[in-house]
N, C-alpha and C positions, 0 to 999 in steps of 0.2 A: 435609612438609605434605600435607594432604588434597587431593584433586582436585576441581575443579568440573565441572559438566556443561558441555556445549558451548554456544555462543552461541544455539542454538535453544531451549535449555531453561532457561538461567540467568535470574535477575532481578537488578536492581541491588542489592536488599536482600541477596541471598545473597552477592554479591561483597563488599559492605561488611562483612557479618557475618564472612565468612571472613578478610578482612584483619585485622579487629579481633581475631578469635580467634587468628590466627597471629602477631600482632605480638610477643608475649613471646618467641617462638622465633627471631625475625628477627635478622639482624646489624645493626649500627649503621647501615650504609648503607641497608639494606632498610627499616629503621624510618623513616628520613628520607623515603624514597619513599612509604611507606604513609601517613605523616602528611600529606604534600602532597596525595595523591590524596583522602584522606578530607576534607580541609579545603577543597579546590577542585576537585572532580571535574568540574565543568562545563568548566573550562579544561583540566584534565589529559587528558580524553578526546580532545582534539584536538591534543595536543602529541606530537611525535616522542619516541622513547626518548632521543635525544641532548639534546633540550630539557629533558626532565624531569631527566636527569642533571645538566645545567648548573644547573638551578634548585635542585636538592637537594644539589649538591656531591658527586655520585658519578659513576662512569663510565657510559657508554652500556651496556656489557656487564653492569654490575650491574643496570640497569633491565630488561634482557632476561632475566637470570637470575631476577629478582624475579617477572616474569610467568610464567616456566616453572615456578617453584616453586609457584605457585598453580594449576598444572595446565593451563596454556595451552600451545599449540604454540610460541609465541613472542610477542614484543611486538605484532606486527600483529594476531594473534588476540585478545589481551587488549584491545587498543585498540578493535577492531571490536565486541567483545562489550559493552564499556562504552558505546560510542556507541549500540548497539542499545537498550540498557536506558535510556539517557538520553532516548530518543525519547518514552517514555511518562511521563517525569518532568518534563521541562522545560516551563515556561510559554512563551508566545510571546515575552515580553520576554527571558527567559533565552536562548531560541534566538537572538534578535537580538544579544544580547551575545556569544554564542559565535561568531557569524559574523565577528567581527573577524579570525579566522584567515585569511580569504580573501586579503587583500592587495589588489592593484589589480584593475581590471576584467578584464584579460586572464587573470590567474591565476584569478579567480572563474569565468570562462567555462570554462576548461579543467577546473577542479576539478569543476564541476557535471556537465559532459558525461561526464567520466571516471567519476563516481559512477553516473550513469545506465547507462553501459556495464557497469559491474561488477554493478549490480543486475539487469540483463537477463541477464548471464552466469550469475549465481547462480541466478536463477529457472529458466533453461533447464536448468542442470545438476541441479536438484532437482525437476523436474517429476514429479508423481505421476500417471502416465498412467491408472491405474485410477480414481482419484478424478475425474479430468477426464472420462473416459468415463461414469462414474456420474452426474456432474452433467448431462451432455448428455442422458442418458436421462430423468432426473428432469424436466428442462425440457420435453422432448418429450411426456411423459405427463401433465403438469400440466393441470388444468382451468382454473385461473386462476393467473397469475404476479404476485407482489407484489415490487417492487424497492425497496430502500431504501439510500440512502447520503447521509449528512448532512455538512455543513461541507465540508472539503476533498475528501471522497469524493462529494459531490453531482455534480460533473461526470462522474464515472465512471458513476454510476447513470443520469444523464440520457442519456449516450451509449448505454448499454445499452438504455434504454427506447426511444430513437429507432429503433433497429434491430429490437428485439423487436416493436414495433407493426406492423412490416412483415411479421413472421413469424407472429404470433398475434393472435387476435381480442380476447382479454381479458387485457390487461397493465395493472397498476396501479402507478403511480409515487408512492411516499411520499417527499415532499421537504420536510417541515416539521419543525422541532424542537420545536414546541409539543406538550406531552404530550397534551393533550386532542385536538388534531387528528390526531396520530399514531394514537391508539387508535380514533378515529372511522373513519379510513381503513382500518385493519387489522381492524376488528371482524368483518366477514363471513367472514374466512378460516376454512377448515375442512379436513376430510379430502379428499384429492385435489388440494388446492391446493399451491403452492410459494412459499416466501418466500426471497428472495435478499438477504442482508445484506452490505453492503460497508463496511468500516471499517478504518482504519490508525491507528497512533499519532498523537495520543492517541485511544483508542477511544471511540466515541459511546455513552453510556449509553442513549440512546433506541433506538438500533439493537439493542443487546443485549437490552433489555427487550422489544422487538417480536419478536425471534427467540424468546425464552422464551415469549411469549404464543402465537406461531404453533405452536410444538411442543405446548403445552398444548391447543390447539384441534385437534390431530391432523394438522396440515399438515406437509409435508416442508420441511426447511430446508437451504439451501446458504450457506456463508460464503465470502466472498472477503476475505482478510486477509493478514498478512505471515508468520505462523508458527503452529506447532501450539499453543503454550501461551498462547493469547489467550482472552479471555472469549467471543469470537465462536465460536471452534472448539469450545468446550465445549458450545455450544447448537445445534450443526449436525449433520445427518446426514452431510453431506459437506463438507469444507473444502478450498478451493483456495488455494495460497500463492504470493505474489509479493513479492519484497523491495521495501520502500520505504525512503526515507531522508529527511533533512531538510537544507535549505540555508537558513540563517538562519531566517526565519519561514515559509518555503515548504516544503510537502511535495513530495518528488520521487516522482511516481507513474507514470513511464514504464513500468516493468515490470508493474504492475497493469493498465495500459491494454492492454499487449500480451497479457496473459492473457485479458482481456475480449474483445479482438479475436478471439483464437483460439476462444473459446467461442461467439461470435456466428457465425463462419464455419462451425464444426462443426455447430451447430444448423441453419444455413441449408442446408448440404449435405444434411441429412436431410429438409428440407422444400423441396427444389428445385422441385417442380411448383407448390407454393403460391406461392413467391416469384417464379417466372417469370410466373405469372398476375398477381400484384400489380404487378410492374414493367411489365408490358405495359399494364395499365390506367393506371398512373401516367404512363408515357411519353406516352400519348394526351392525358391532362389537362395535362401540362407543355407539350406542343406547342400545345394549344388556348389556354392562358392565357399562353404565352410566358414560362414560368418561368425558362428558361435561355437565354442568348444563344448562338445557334448559329453566329454568324459566326466565321471563323477569326481575324480580326484587325480590330478596329474602325478601326485606323489606315489600313487599305487601303480603307475604305469612304468614299463621298462624305460630306462634312461635313453636308449637309442631311439625309441618311439617318440618320446617327447622332443628330442633333438631334431628328428626328421620333420615333425609337424611345425616346429619353429622355423 
């Protein structure tokens, strides 16, 4: 059988097409596996090799050989690739239905935390240090910075915007999904400016369109997304990748947040003098207006003092 590209490059359609193409050459047992996956891929993607074997009447080893015949290193590689591709295909309702695999609450907790750990590990092991350094320099040199992340990526862009406003004087946060309002906000972008687009499966059309527009206007573009073969990467001068995943209807974005943390800190280290002045001024304001409670423990203070401060 022909080989497929790795999970960073394949698409769900390519896997389906390959299975369909290779079916005439498959053994009887492999055909049973193929038919099951093609008919119920949403469920199959989250089943173990043993479970698929049980469901199709073949041995676990036959399922493993099936995945290897398709060019994967083994069943875990095939399963992960199928799950990656499903992220851009499933509706929220389909995600919810797929989440039945979690079992009880304790199992769900362990499964999600373990997935986050794996996503962080994968992101760490595949860091493109040159792309990261290039992105830092583009941010530092930009006249104006435009940040955009919609839907589940909105908290990521909001977090980035909060810290960037402490580092730079002109940072614009685009956080509406209305087509008219998006282009009204991004309209002034031009040469010397930087657009940072953040999106993970399912990818935001508005973010992609805004990145295209920014490039047409001569601005530099940085993408923060999950892999190279995404629509965002195609419209970016520099792309930074962090693995994301899904748990039921929720997007798991711990690894992307870690990447953004690193980006903020790296930029901050280059603007150390500016940020020291900013925080010195802020500390005075915070003290003056009692923004933060400076007591060590309100339980150790007299009741009337606590009441007065409240």
